[in-house]
C-alpha positions in Angstrom: 1.6 -13.1 16.7 2.3 -16.8 16.1 -0.3 -19.4 15.6 -0.4 -22.3 18.0 -0.7 -26.0 17.2 -4.5 -25.9 17.2 -4.9 -22.6 15.4 -5.3 -22.3 11.7 -4.6 -19.3 9.6 -7.4 -17.1 8.3 -6.9 -18.3 4.7 -7.3 -21.9 5.6 -10.6 -21.3 7.5 -13.9 -21.7 5.8 -14.4 -17.9 5.8 -11.0 -17.3 4.3 -11.5 -19.8 1.6 -14.9 -18.4 0.8 -13.4 -14.9 0.6 -10.6 -16.1 -1.6 -13.0 -17.8 -4.0 -15.3 -14.7 -4.1 -12.3 -12.3 -4.8 -11.0 -14.6 -7.6 -14.5 -14.7 -9.2 -14.9 -10.9 -8.9 -11.5 -10.4 -10.4 -12.3 -12.8 -13.3 -15.6 -11.1 -14.1 -14.1 -7.7 -13.8 -11.5 -8.6 -16.3 -13.8 -10.4 -18.7 -16.7 -8.0 -18.7 -14.9 -4.7 -18.2 -11.5 -5.2 -19.8 -11.5 -1.9 -21.8 -12.4 0.1 -18.6 -9.8 -1.7 -16.5 -7.1 -1.1 -19.2 -8.1 2.5 -19.6 -7.8 3.0 -15.8 -4.3 1.4 -15.4 -2.3 4.6 -15.9 -4.4 6.5 -13.4 -4.1 3.6 -10.9 -0.3 3.8 -11.3 -0.3 7.5 -10.6 -2.6 6.9 -7.6 -0.3 4.3 -6.3 2.7 6.7 -6.5 0.8 9.3 -4.6 -0.3 6.8 -2.0 3.2 5.5 -1.5 4.4 9.1 -1.0 1.9 9.8 1.7 2.0 6.5 3.5 5.7 5.6 3.3 7.1 9.0 4.4 5.8 8.5 8.0 9.1 7.3 9.3 11.4 10.3 8.9 9.5 12.9 10.9 8.2 15.0 8.1 9.9 17.8 6.1 9.7 20.4 8.9 12.1 18.5 11.3 15.3 19.4 9.4 17.6 21.7 11.6 20.2 24.1 10.3 23.7 24.0 11.7 24.1 27.4 13.3 27.4 26.6 15.0 29.6 27.5 12.0 32.8 29.3 12.9 34.2 32.1 10.8 31.0 32.8 8.9 30.8 36.5 9.8 27.0 36.4 9.5 
């Protein structure tokens, strides 16, 4: 979806700028006031990110049940 000559992006609109300022202030106060809690949670957030990537990035290959065996082998005797 492209923006036309008269359309502005969300981040340049007043709502987008307000949201960006709010998120920056929230991140600042979270870091300043709760630094020990944030640092203690970083290893768990890394593990959570790995699990999330496993679940959400494996959607393209059809799952693990779609693998087919090659039953057309000659000379197997089985």
